[in-house]
N, C-alpha and C positions, 0 to 999 in steps of 0.2 A: 503494498499498498505505499501511496507517494504522502512524504508530507507536504501540509500547506505549505507555500508559496506566501511567507510573509506581506510580501508584495500587493497581494489580490486584492485587503482589504481598502487600502488605502487610497483613494478619491482626487476629486479635484480641490485644487485650496481656496478653502473660503476666504482666507489672508489676501493672498498674493497674488495682484495680477500680472507682475513681472518684478521678479525680485530682485535682478541684476539693477535696475538702478538705482538702489542702494549698496552693492557694493562697492568697494575702497577704488580701485581704479576705473569707474566707469566717468565716462565727461560729457558731460551734461551739453546741449545744444544752448540750453539760456544758461548763463552766473548771474545771478541777481547778485547786487552791489559790488562785481567789481567792473562793472564799465566801465570806469576812469582809468584804470591797468590795462583793460584791456585794448584800445584803441591807443593808450600811451607805448603798451608795446607792438600793434601794428606799424606807429607809426614808427618805433627804430626799425622793425624788420622787414617794411615797406622795400629800402633800394637793393634789396635781392630781385625786385620785379624788374629792374630795370637791369639785375647781370653786375651791379656795386655791391660792395661788402659793406655791409648792416655795421655800426657800433657793436662788440661783445656789450652785454649785459649782465648785472649782480645782480638777482632779485634778493631778497632777505625778508622774514617775518613767521613768526612762530607756526606751527606743526597746526595743520587745518583753517588757514587765513586762504587757500586756494589759489596756493600760487603755482603747485605742478599743474593744478585743474583750466589755470587760465594760459598755463604754457604751451598744456596739448590743446588745446582749444585755437589759439592763433596757429599755431605749426599747421595743426589740421589744416585750416582759414587758407593758411600760406601756402599748403602742395595744391590745394582745388584750383586758386583764382594761377596759380605760375603752371599748370595744367590745362587753363582754359587758352591762358596769355602763350600758351607751347614757349615757357620760359624753364628752362632746369635747374631746377635747385635741391641741392642735395641737404635732405635731413633727419640726423640723428638726434635719439636719445636714451642716455643711459640712468640708469639709478648707478651709481657711488658705492651705498647703503650695500648694495646684490650684488652688484660687479666689483668686490673690496680691494682689487688687485691693480697693478699698473697695464698688466699684459692683460689683466680681461678687460678693461676699461678700451684699451685698443682694440684688443679683438670685438670687438661690438661696435666702435666705429667701422672697420673693416666690413664687419659681416651688414651692416645695416648698408654700407655702400657696394653691396654685390663684391668684394673683395674676400676669395676663399683663401683662409687663414687655419693653422691648426691649432689644436687645444691647445699644445704646451709644447716645447724642441727648441722654441727661438729665442733670442735674450730681447728684451723691450726694445731694445733699436734698431734692429733688425725689421720688427714690426711695425714702427712706428717709423723708418726709412721706404718700408713696403707701401705702408699706407702714403707717405707722401706722392713717392710715385706715381700710384693708382690713384688718386689724385689731379696729379698730371695731366692725366688723361683723361678725363672725367671734362677736365675744361670746365666750369662749372662753382659757384657760392653754393657753399657745405654751410649748415650753422648747425652745430653740433649742442643743445643740450643737456647740460650737467647738473642733475637734482640730487642733492643733501651730498653738493662740493665740499662740504667741509671734511667726507671722510678721504678725499684726496688732500686735502689740506693740511690735515695727518699724517699725509704716509711719509715718511719720513724717509725711503729705502728708495724715492725715486725724484728725479727734477720733471714728472711728466706732467702736473700741471705747468710748469714753466714753459716746456718743449711747444704747448699747444699754445700758450700765450703769443710762442714767439714762431710758431707753426706758416708763418705767411712770408715770414723771408726766404722759408725755404720753398717755395711755391710760387709761379710765375703766372702760370696758366689758370689755376684756380685760386679761392680764397676760402680762411673760414673764419666764423664767425662764432664767440661761446655764448653761451648764457648758461649762467652760473647759479644754482638754485642753494638755499639754505634757510634750515630752521635756525641756526645760531648766527643771530645777531652780531655778534661778537668775530666773525671768522674771519671777515676783509682786515681786524686786525692780527689775527696771524700771517698772515702771508710777507709772501718776500716785496720789498717793497716793488720791483723790477715786477710781479704779476698781477702786484695788486692797483697799478694806476693801467694794466693791461686788462684786466680784467673789468675794473667796476668805469669804462668807459663811460655809461649810463649804469643808474642807477634803481631799482624800485623797492618800494618798501609796499609792504604790505600791512597793512593794520587787523589786527582785533574784529573777528565780529561782536555786534551787542545783539542782544536778546532778540530784538525785534528787526536784526538781519539774518538771524540766524532761521525766526521761525519762518521768513521768508522763505529761505534756503529750503527747509523742510516742504513747507506745504509745497514747492513749484517738484520737489521727488512725488510726492504724495499721491498726487492725479494718475500719473504712469504708474507705481509702486503697489499703488491700494486698489484692492474693490470700494466701491461705493459703497461711503457709510460702516464700514471696515473702523476708522480711529472715531474711540472715542473723543468728544469736542477738549477735555482737556490735556492729551496727550501730547500733540505739539508744543502747545505755551511751558507743560514742565517738562518737556527734554532742551526746548533752546534755554528755560535758567537755568538746569544744569551744567548745560553745555556754557553759555554764558559767565558763571563762573571760574570754567575750567579754562579760561584763556581764550574762549569765543572760539571754541576748537570744534569749525565743521564738520569735520572730517570723524569724531567722534561721538556727535549728534547724530549722523546722519547712521553710523553703525550702531546705534543705540535704537535710532528708532528702529531698524531692521533685524536686531535681536529683539527687540521688544513684541512684533510681528512673530518672530518664531518661538519667543513665549505662551503666547495666547495661539498659535497653530500646532503645539506640540501640546497642548492642556486640552484640544480638540473646540476651543472658543470660536464665534465670528466676531467677536470685537475685542480690539486692543484695549487696556485700560492703564492706569497710571501704576497700577497693582504688577501688572507685567513689565512696566519701565520697570520698576523697583528689583523685580528680580533680575532683568536683563543685565542692568548693573551691578548686582551680585557677581552674575555668571562670567561678565567681562571681567570684573578686578581679579575674582578666580585667575582667568585666561592668562589675563597680563602679568599680574603674579610667579605662573607657572610657567610662561618662556621666559620672566628676565630670568630669574631662579635658573630654570635648566641650561642657559648658557652662561652663565657669572664661574670665573675660575673660585676653585676652594675657595680660597680664602677669603673673596667678595661674598660667596656666600655665608661664612662663620662670623661675616663681619651685618649684615642683612636679618642672621637667627641672632646676632644681639642684638642688636635693635629693637626687631620685632620683640622679645623676653622684655626687654628693659619696656619698651611701651606699654607692655600689658600695667604695670607697677609707678610707671611714673608717668608726670604731668609733661613735666619738661626733660629733655633724653638730652645732654652735650656728650661733645667727646670722650673727654674726661671719666666717662659713664661707661661707653663703649669699650674705649679701651681695657677698663678691668674685665667686664666682663668678656671679651674678645680675647682674650688672655686667660681666663677660667677655661674659656671651651675650645680654647688650644692645645693645655693642658689635659683636660677630658678626655681629648680626640692625640694626645702624641704626638702632637704637632709644633712644630717651633714657632716662636710669634713676629710675627716682621715687625720693622722697626712704626714708631707710632707716625715717621713721615710718610709711609708709605701705607698705614692703617687710613689717614687722613686724606690721601689724592685717591686711595676705595672708594673713601665716604663722597667725595668728590663726582667720582665717574656713576656712584647707583644715584648720585643726585642729575647728571647728565640724559641717565637713562630715562629716569621719572619717577621711580620708586619709591625714593624720598624725594625730601626736600630740605635745602639747610641753608640758617638765618647766622649774620654775623649776632654775637652779644658782647657788649662791650663790660665789662664787668668791676668798671675803676682800676685800682691802684691791683687789682687781682688779675689786669690784664683780660684780654677778647677769648672766647669759647665762640665754636657751631653748636645752634640745638639746630637737634635732627629732627625731623615729625615723617610719619610713613603717608605716603599719600594714596595708600588704598589700606582695608578694614583686616586688623591685627589678623583676624579670623582668615581671612582668606588669603595671607601672609601662612598662615600653617599649613590649609589642604596643599598650597604648593610644596611649602615639605614635606607632609606625606612623601610624595609621590619623587623624592630624591631620597635615595638608600642612607644617603650619609648622615642627612641632615634628618631620615626619620629613626634610624637608629639612635642617634644622641639624643632625643625626647621619648625613646621606650620604654 
């Protein structure tokens, strides 16, 4: 006797009309409250239609402020218009967090320009010169957009960014424009002055969205994403208010809206409520905590465990507390303790990935210290720890 197929009883979704509208890499046709930035980027890149090199552009703003969506939207329009005018413009998009080595970045540039390159086996310099040679044969303007370019700024193993900003000196038949995108507003400060002056020919700053703007963004997705009357009236304003408190992050707002719909769908309901949003927020925090914990090096995990454990019993957690707790946990595991300076660096790294936040406290004649707070619920951190063999055994 054949077992029943568990998919057989699953019918059409009562919630989602088109779930894809709410995924992170979806680029909508209309981008509310970014009309000014779109027009400015179009103005900057328009010389490409006359086969002239546009200025390089550096774009920065906090996560979820529409930088990537605007760039991809504008590049899509440019590709469409250049094709209509029969003007050949090369367009390359790279995410330096995903393609996180110089070789991978160059490999992507080559691949998107239809140049066959081996996955490995060549030096970075050899790949660079092959790309330059290929571009010379193309005889066109090439626009290279590098998202999360700060990952290249931190790449101390190569001069790739410097080479890319100087690539036009190696070309005579083609020209290259660079678009750098970053969430780190201080990224320009880390750059070599020569790179900074070249990459920052034009600058665009994306301000965080406010609650009203976030509502417009969410409503603009709802009609395509959900069936009519699926969302209770207060769902979108509630999500917008939450996201506005979190630096106006539209990406998180859209993710939370999708997740809330999935919670309602999983429970077999035909309406999405604020209770579904609250449950979705908990699940997202657990997923975020698990993703961060899984990828952290050993001592970073132990320092995060120290912060989480202290947060259960103390309202204010400072660096000195963490050092003491971290030392105790290392001794318990039989591990060598890192220096206070390295512990402080790891705390900064945890701040950068967003799982904690830090604030300098001035204690007068006692000097300064850092106040550290978790950005997710302590219980969600522990749930993530339970899926890590080392940390789970530590708290058995």
